[in-house]
C-alpha positions as CSV (number, residue, x, y, z in Angstrom):
1,M,-8.1,-2.8,9.3
2,N,-8.3,-6.4,10.4
3,K,-11.1,-8.9,9.7
4,Q,-13.0,-8.1,12.9
5,E,-13.0,-4.4,12.1
6,L,-14.3,-5.2,8.6
7,V,-17.1,-7.3,10.1
8,D,-18.0,-4.6,12.6
9,G,-18.1,-1.9,9.9
10,D,-20.1,-3.9,7.5
11,A,-22.6,-4.9,10.2
12,V,-23.2,-1.3,11.1
13,A,-23.5,-0.2,7.5
14,T,-25.9,-2.9,6.5
15,G,-27.9,-3.3,9.8
16,A,-27.2,-7.0,9.8
17,N,-25.9,-8.8,12.8
18,K,-22.2,-9.5,13.2
19,A,-22.6,-13.3,13.0
20,A,-24.3,-13.1,9.6
21,T,-21.8,-10.5,8.3
22,G,-18.9,-12.6,9.5
23,E,-20.3,-15.6,7.6
24,A,-20.7,-13.6,4.5
25,I,-17.1,-12.3,4.6
26,D,-15.8,-15.8,5.3
27,A,-17.8,-17.1,2.3
28,F,-16.3,-14.3,0.1
29,I,-12.7,-15.1,1.2
30,C,-13.3,-18.8,0.7
31,A,-14.6,-18.2,-2.8
32,V,-11.6,-16.0,-3.7
33,M,-9.1,-18.6,-2.3
34,T,-10.8,-21.5,-4.1
35,A,-10.6,-19.6,-7.5
36,V,-7.0,-18.7,-7.0
37,R,-6.0,-22.2,-6.0
38,K,-7.6,-23.4,-9.3
39,G,-5.3,-21.0,-11.1
40,D,-7.9,-18.4,-11.9
41,T,-7.4,-14.7,-11.4
42,V,-10.0,-12.8,-9.4
43,Q,-10.4,-9.1,-10.4
44,L,-12.7,-6.8,-8.5
45,I,-12.7,-3.4,-10.1
46,G,-12.0,-0.8,-7.5
47,F,-10.9,-3.3,-4.9
48,G,-8.1,-5.5,-6.1
49,S,-6.8,-8.5,-8.0
50,F,-5.9,-11.9,-6.6
51,S,-3.7,-14.4,-8.4
52,T,-0.8,-16.7,-8.0
53,G,2.6,-15.8,-9.0
54,A,5.9,-17.6,-9.7
55,R,9.0,-16.7,-7.9
56,A,12.6,-17.7,-8.7
57,A,14.3,-19.9,-6.1
58,R,16.7,-18.2,-3.8
59,V,19.5,-19.3,-1.6
60,G,18.9,-19.1,2.1
61,R,21.7,-18.5,4.6
62,N,22.1,-19.5,8.2
63,S,22.4,-16.2,10.0
64,A,24.8,-17.6,12.6
65,T,27.3,-19.2,10.3
66,G,26.6,-17.6,6.9
67,A,26.4,-21.1,5.4
68,E,24.0,-21.7,2.5
69,V,20.8,-23.6,3.4
């Protein structure tokens, strides 16, 4: 499901117009992104958890030469 399919499905389910539904979904996404950027974890029971994670550095390779990047 992509964002437009989500907007369409929610608009049908709630009876709201697609523009208002799209704005509500955009506001939700913005709120989650803002909280995660601040370092918070967003947990929505039954939906998912959003947080930042640390990854170890890795060595990249040039696919043509095999040299480390």
